N, C-alpha and C positions, 0 to 999 in steps of 0.2 A: 365538482365531484370528486370525492375521495376514493383513492385506490384501496381495495380491501387488503387486509393485513396479510392474508395467505399469498397474495401475489406479490407485495413487496418483500415478503420472506423468501419467496422463490428467486425474485430478482437479485436479493443480497447473496443468497447462496450461489447463484450463477456467477455473479460478479467475483465473489471471493475464490471460487473454483478457477475461473479464468485467470484471475490476477496471480494466484499461486502457480498455476501451470506456466503462465508466462515468465514468472520469475525463475521457475526451475529451468526453463528453456534458455534463459538469458542471464548467465552469471555475472556479466558486466553491469546489467541493470540492477541485479540484486545488490552488489557491491555499491553501486552509485546511490541506491536508496539508503543503504546502511550509512555510508559517509554523510549523506545529506541529513539523515536523522541525528547523526553524532554532532554535526554543525548546529543543528537546531537545539540540541540538548545543552551544548555550551553556550548558545546564546539565551537559553532559558525559555525557549517557547514551549509552553507547557503541552499543548495537544500532541506534539510529536515527542517531546521530551519523556513524557510518561510511558509511551509505548517503547521508546528506545531503551529506557532504563529497565523495564519489565523484559525485554527481549535480551538484554545483556545478562541479566540474572538467570535466563533460562539455559544457557550454554548449548543452545541449539543454532542450527543455521537459519536464516531468516524464513525460508519456506516451511520448514518444519515448525517453527514457532507460530507462524501464521495459520497453519492447519489446526493448531491447537488452541488458538485464541482468534476466533472467528470474528468477534466484536472488534478486535484491535485490527483485524486484517481489513474490515470494510472501512473502519476509521482512516487507516493509512492509505488505502485506495483513494478515498475521497480527498484526502488532503494532498496527496500526489498529484490528483487531477486539478485541484484549485490552483496549487502553487505551480504546476507545470503550465496551466493556461495563462498564469500571471508571469510567466517567464523568470521565475525564481532561480537563481544559480544553483546548480547541483541537480535540478530536476527539470529544467526547461526543455520542453518537447517530449519528455519521458512518456507521459500519458499518451500522447499521440502514437508513439511505437507501440504502446500496449493495444490500443484500439486498432491499429493496422494488423497486429499479430492476431487479435481475435477475428478480424475480418476475413483473414486468409482461411 
């Protein structure tokens, strides 16, 4: 069974709102993600490098950038989740912190 598009759109919107609000409330996590993205850019890992370069051009802080770039926000949240779950250096356990914050 496939989930209707309007439901997935609503879920994406909710995820991006929560992710941005969490980053706003946690400057340390925000800096941690920016440092991790910079490391991935240096390593040439395109999924994050593309977002990081676009973010750098924007001259905004990360949360302002993500508010204006919802597609990149959802992509970043997904990659943070996958890489956090896989214990990647720089984001290990970070997504769990986000989930705990949302659960409060």
